[in-house]
C-alpha positions as CSV (number, residue, x, y, z in Angstrom):
1,M,8.7,-19.0,-8.5
2,T,7.9,-15.7,-10.0
3,T,6.2,-12.3,-9.1
4,A,2.5,-11.9,-9.3
5,F,1.1,-8.7,-10.7
6,L,-2.5,-8.3,-9.6
7,T,-4.9,-5.8,-11.2
8,H,-8.3,-5.5,-12.7
9,S,-10.1,-3.3,-15.3
10,D,-12.7,-2.5,-12.6
11,C,-10.0,-0.4,-10.9
12,L,-10.3,2.0,-13.9
13,S,-14.0,2.4,-13.2
14,H,-13.4,4.4,-9.9
15,H,-13.6,8.0,-10.9
16,N,-12.9,11.2,-9.1
17,P,-13.9,14.7,-10.1
18,K,-12.0,16.3,-13.0
19,G,-8.6,17.6,-11.9
20,H,-8.4,15.2,-8.9
21,P,-4.9,13.8,-8.6
22,E,-6.0,10.3,-7.9
23,S,-7.1,9.6,-11.4
24,V,-7.7,6.7,-13.8
25,A,-4.6,7.9,-15.7
26,R,-2.4,6.7,-12.8
27,L,-3.2,3.1,-13.4
28,E,-3.1,3.5,-17.1
29,A,0.4,4.9,-17.0
30,I,1.5,1.9,-14.8
31,H,-0.1,-0.6,-17.2
32,Q,1.6,1.0,-20.2
33,R,5.0,0.9,-18.5
34,I,4.6,-2.7,-17.2
35,S,3.7,-3.9,-20.7
36,A,7.3,-3.5,-21.7
37,P,9.2,-6.8,-22.6
38,E,11.3,-6.8,-19.4
39,F,8.1,-7.5,-17.5
40,D,7.0,-10.5,-19.6
41,G,8.0,-12.8,-16.7
42,L,5.3,-11.5,-14.4
43,M,2.4,-13.8,-13.6
44,R,-0.5,-11.5,-14.4
45,I,-3.6,-12.1,-12.3
46,E,-7.1,-10.6,-12.4
47,A,-7.8,-9.4,-8.9
48,P,-10.9,-11.1,-7.5
49,L,-13.7,-9.3,-5.7
50,C,-13.3,-9.5,-1.9
51,T,-16.0,-10.7,0.4
52,D,-17.7,-8.7,3.1
53,E,-15.9,-11.0,5.6
54,D,-12.6,-9.9,4.2
55,I,-13.3,-6.3,4.9
56,L,-14.6,-7.2,8.4
57,L,-11.2,-8.5,9.3
58,A,-10.2,-4.9,9.8
59,H,-13.3,-2.7,9.8
60,P,-16.5,-2.9,11.8
61,A,-19.7,-3.8,10.0
62,A,-21.0,-0.2,10.4
63,H,-18.2,1.1,8.2
64,L,-18.8,-1.4,5.4
65,S,-22.5,-0.6,5.6
66,A,-21.9,3.1,5.4
67,I,-19.7,2.9,2.3
68,K,-22.2,0.6,0.6
69,A,-25.0,3.0,1.4
70,A,-23.0,6.0,0.1
71,S,-22.3,4.3,-3.3
72,P,-24.2,6.5,-5.9
73,E,-26.0,5.4,-9.1
74,S,-24.7,8.5,-10.8
75,G,-22.4,11.4,-10.1
76,F,-20.3,11.6,-7.0
77,Q,-21.1,11.0,-3.3
78,F,-18.6,13.0,-1.3
79,I,-17.2,11.5,2.0
80,D,-15.1,14.6,2.5
81,G,-13.6,17.3,0.2
82,D,-11.0,15.0,-1.2
83,T,-12.7,11.6,-1.1
84,S,-15.8,10.6,-3.1
85,L,-17.6,7.6,-4.5
86,S,-18.6,7.3,-8.2
87,P,-20.8,4.5,-9.5
88,G,-17.8,2.2,-10.1
89,S,-15.9,3.0,-6.9
90,L,-17.3,0.2,-4.7
91,Q,-16.5,-2.5,-7.2
92,A,-13.0,-1.1,-7.6
93,A,-12.5,-1.0,-3.9
94,F,-13.6,-4.6,-3.6
95,R,-11.0,-5.5,-6.2
96,A,-8.3,-3.6,-4.3
97,V,-9.1,-5.6,-1.2
98,G,-9.5,-8.8,-3.1
99,A,-6.1,-8.4,-4.8
100,N,-4.4,-8.2,-1.3
101,V,-6.2,-11.3,-0.1
102,Q,-5.3,-13.2,-3.3
103,A,-1.7,-12.1,-3.2
104,V,-1.3,-13.4,0.3
105,D,-2.8,-16.7,-0.7
106,M,-0.4,-17.0,-3.7
107,V,2.7,-16.1,-1.7
108,L,1.9,-18.3,1.3
109,S,1.0,-21.3,-1.0
110,G,4.4,-21.0,-2.7
111,Q,2.8,-20.3,-6.1
112,V,4.8,-17.1,-6.3
113,Q,7.7,-15.6,-4.4
114,N,6.1,-12.1,-4.0
115,A,3.4,-9.9,-5.5
116,F,2.5,-6.4,-6.5
117,C,-1.1,-5.2,-6.4
118,A,-1.6,-2.5,-9.0
119,T,-5.0,-1.4,-7.8
120,R,-7.0,1.7,-6.8
121,P,-8.5,3.3,-4.8
122,P,-5.6,3.2,-2.3
123,G,-6.1,2.3,1.3
124,H,-3.6,3.5,3.9
125,H,-5.7,6.6,5.0
126,A,-8.9,4.6,5.7
127,E,-9.4,4.4,9.5
128,Q,-11.6,1.9,11.3
129,Q,-14.8,3.9,10.7
130,Q,-13.7,6.7,8.5
131,A,-13.0,6.8,4.8
132,M,-10.6,9.7,3.9
133,G,-7.6,10.7,1.9
134,F,-8.9,9.0,-1.3
135,C,-9.2,5.7,0.6
136,F,-12.2,3.6,1.7
137,F,-10.8,0.3,3.1
138,G,-7.4,-0.6,4.6
139,N,-6.4,-2.8,1.7
140,V,-2.9,-3.7,3.1
141,V,-4.1,-4.3,6.7
142,I,-6.8,-6.6,5.5
143,G,-4.2,-8.6,3.6
144,A,-2.1,-8.7,6.8
145,K,-5.0,-9.8,9.0
146,H,-5.9,-12.4,6.4
147,A,-2.4,-13.9,6.7
148,L,-2.7,-13.9,10.5
149,E,-6.2,-15.0,11.0
150,R,-6.7,-17.5,8.1
151,H,-3.2,-18.7,7.4
152,G,-2.0,-18.9,11.0
153,L,1.0,-16.6,10.9
154,S,2.1,-15.2,14.2
155,R,3.7,-11.8,13.2
156,V,3.7,-9.7,10.1
157,A,5.1,-6.2,9.3
158,I,3.8,-3.4,7.1
159,V,6.3,-0.9,5.8
160,D,4.9,2.3,4.3
161,F,7.1,4.7,2.3
162,D,4.3,6.8,0.9
163,V,5.0,10.6,1.4
164,H,1.8,10.9,3.5
165,H,1.6,9.1,6.8
166,G,-0.7,6.0,6.8
167,N,-3.0,7.2,9.6
168,G,-5.5,4.6,8.6
169,T,-3.1,1.7,8.8
170,Q,-1.8,3.0,12.1
171,D,-5.4,3.2,13.4
172,L,-6.2,-0.3,12.3
173,V,-3.1,-1.9,13.8
174,W,-2.6,0.2,16.9
175,D,-3.9,-2.4,19.3
176,D,-2.5,-5.5,17.5
177,P,1.0,-6.4,18.7
178,R,1.2,-9.0,15.9
179,I,1.5,-6.3,13.3
180,L,4.5,-3.9,13.1
181,F,3.7,-0.7,11.2
182,A,6.8,1.2,10.2
183,S,6.5,4.4,8.2
184,T,8.6,7.1,6.5
185,H,6.7,10.2,5.5
186,Q,7.0,13.9,5.2
187,M,6.1,16.1,8.2
188,P,4.4,18.5,8.3
189,L,2.0,17.3,5.7
190,Y,-1.5,15.7,5.4
191,P,-2.9,14.1,7.4
192,G,-1.0,15.5,10.3
193,T,-0.3,12.3,12.1
194,G,2.9,10.2,12.3
195,A,5.0,11.8,15.0
196,A,7.8,9.7,16.3
197,S,6.0,9.7,19.6
198,E,3.1,7.7,18.2
199,T,4.3,4.1,19.0
200,G,1.2,1.9,19.2
201,A,-0.3,0.3,22.2
202,S,2.6,-2.2,22.5
203,G,5.4,-0.4,20.7
204,N,4.3,-1.9,17.4
205,V,4.3,1.4,15.5
206,V,7.5,3.1,14.3
207,N,7.1,6.5,12.7
208,V,10.1,8.2,11.0
209,P,9.0,11.7,9.9
210,L,11.2,13.4,7.3
211,A,11.6,17.1,6.9
212,P,10.6,18.8,3.6
213,H,13.2,18.4,0.9
214,A,14.7,15.2,2.4
215,D,16.2,12.9,-0.2
216,G,17.4,9.4,-0.7
217,S,20.2,9.6,1.8
218,D,17.6,10.5,4.4
219,L,15.5,7.5,3.4
220,R,18.6,5.2,3.8
221,D,19.3,6.7,7.2
222,A,15.7,6.1,8.3
223,F,15.9,2.5,7.2
224,A,19.3,1.9,8.8
225,Q,18.5,3.6,12.1
226,E,14.8,2.8,12.6
227,I,13.0,0.6,10.1
228,L,15.4,-2.3,9.7
229,P,16.2,-2.6,13.4
230,A,12.4,-2.6,14.2
231,L,11.9,-5.4,11.6
232,H,14.7,-7.5,13.1
233,Q,13.2,-7.0,16.6
234,H,9.7,-7.9,15.5
235,Q,10.8,-11.0,13.4
236,P,7.8,-10.9,11.0
237,E,6.9,-14.0,9.0
238,M,5.8,-11.8,6.0
239,I,6.4,-8.3,4.8
240,F,3.7,-6.0,3.4
241,I,4.7,-2.8,1.6
242,S,2.4,0.2,1.2
243,A,4.1,1.4,-1.9
244,G,3.4,5.0,-2.4
245,F,5.6,6.8,-4.9
246,D,4.6,10.4,-4.1
247,A,7.9,11.1,-2.2
248,H,9.4,11.4,-5.7
249,A,11.0,14.8,-6.5
250,R,8.5,15.3,-9.4
251,D,5.4,14.7,-7.4
252,P,3.1,17.7,-7.1
253,L,1.5,16.9,-3.7
254,A,4.6,17.0,-1.5
255,N,8.2,18.1,-1.1
256,L,10.5,15.1,-0.7
257,N,13.2,14.5,-3.3
258,F,13.3,10.7,-3.8
259,T,14.1,9.2,-7.2
260,E,13.0,5.8,-8.7
261,E,16.5,4.5,-7.7
262,D,15.7,5.3,-4.1
263,F,12.5,3.3,-4.3
264,A,14.4,0.5,-5.8
265,W,16.9,0.6,-3.0
266,A,14.2,0.5,-0.3
267,T,12.5,-2.4,-2.1
268,R,15.7,-4.3,-2.3
269,A,16.4,-3.6,1.4
270,L,13.0,-5.0,2.4
271,C,13.4,-8.0,0.0
272,D,16.8,-8.7,1.5
273,F,15.3,-8.8,5.0
274,A,12.5,-11.0,3.8
275,R,14.8,-13.4,2.2
276,Q,16.8,-13.7,5.4
277,S,14.0,-13.7,7.9
278,C,10.7,-14.8,6.3
279,Q,11.3,-17.0,3.3
280,G,11.2,-14.0,0.9
281,R,7.5,-13.4,1.4
282,V,6.6,-9.9,0.3
283,V,3.2,-8.5,-0.8
284,S,3.3,-4.9,-2.1
285,T,0.4,-2.6,-2.9
286,L,0.1,0.7,-4.7
287,E,-0.8,3.7,-2.6
288,G,0.0,7.2,-3.8
289,G,2.1,8.8,-6.6
290,Y,0.6,11.6,-8.7
291,D,3.1,12.6,-11.4
292,L,2.4,10.1,-14.1
293,Q,5.9,9.9,-15.5
294,A,7.5,9.5,-12.0
295,L,4.9,7.0,-11.0
296,A,5.3,4.7,-14.0
297,A,9.1,4.8,-13.7
298,S,9.0,4.2,-9.9
299,V,6.6,1.3,-10.2
300,A,8.8,-0.2,-12.9
301,A,11.8,0.1,-10.6
302,H,9.9,-1.4,-7.7
303,V,8.5,-4.3,-9.6
304,G,11.9,-4.9,-11.3
305,V,13.4,-5.5,-7.9
306,L,10.6,-7.8,-6.8
307,M,11.3,-9.8,-10.0
308,E,15.0,-10.1,-9.1
309,Q,14.0,-12.1,-6.1
310,T,12.5,-15.0,-8.0
């Protein structure tokens, strides 16, 4: 088996206003780096469009209808000061959700060992009925619900190492004991959620806030003391990763000091757990990361570790 790399050119058609950090250039930098010969072994897949029913696994119909209604024919339609729709955004968002659904299908069918969804817009800030933080739909949660509802899994886990807390993911899984959500993130920082005291309706949320200027040793401590023990207790049958790379020392939006080697370490730790406990099943999805050089290098390190597992 191999690693699937799911993306689509439609994800380049989602535009934000000039100067916005979540830009088309992010995905272009990743594509350029992943075109190197060491990634020839990837199974490259065009992400399909999701269905409305896919989105409704995690969001109410009113939210989907509101996003569709806000989609503009030209210019930008702002949801908030940081989050806006352009004419190509809805199609891109449907590809981002569709990539997660397809990745789950491929991993659970045994077609691939694991998968990385190189898509945008990201998803982990999208709450049940509120798009925010550059995000419209909970891409990763929809993939997790797809695995549970349509493939019959009993328990899954989402691990998020983006520098910003995944408030949307937390909101979407709060009442679902089948889904463990475990997050490392800088605090204080946008969106202001993610305190260690936020534990979910059934203890299924584990937040490990990190102080500004924390580094890779702090990440390792968080995994050893909180994340990995929570995974062992939950015993998921599949691991999902919200792979944000904005905790990198070069990133302009935050103040953590991770390196690409730290992201590789975290990826390997999660893959080691998955190999021991859930047949190596891992689906990872791009979230943040806004320094183009750091983003490309970090994604390369992350995908390289996924490829080692096959």
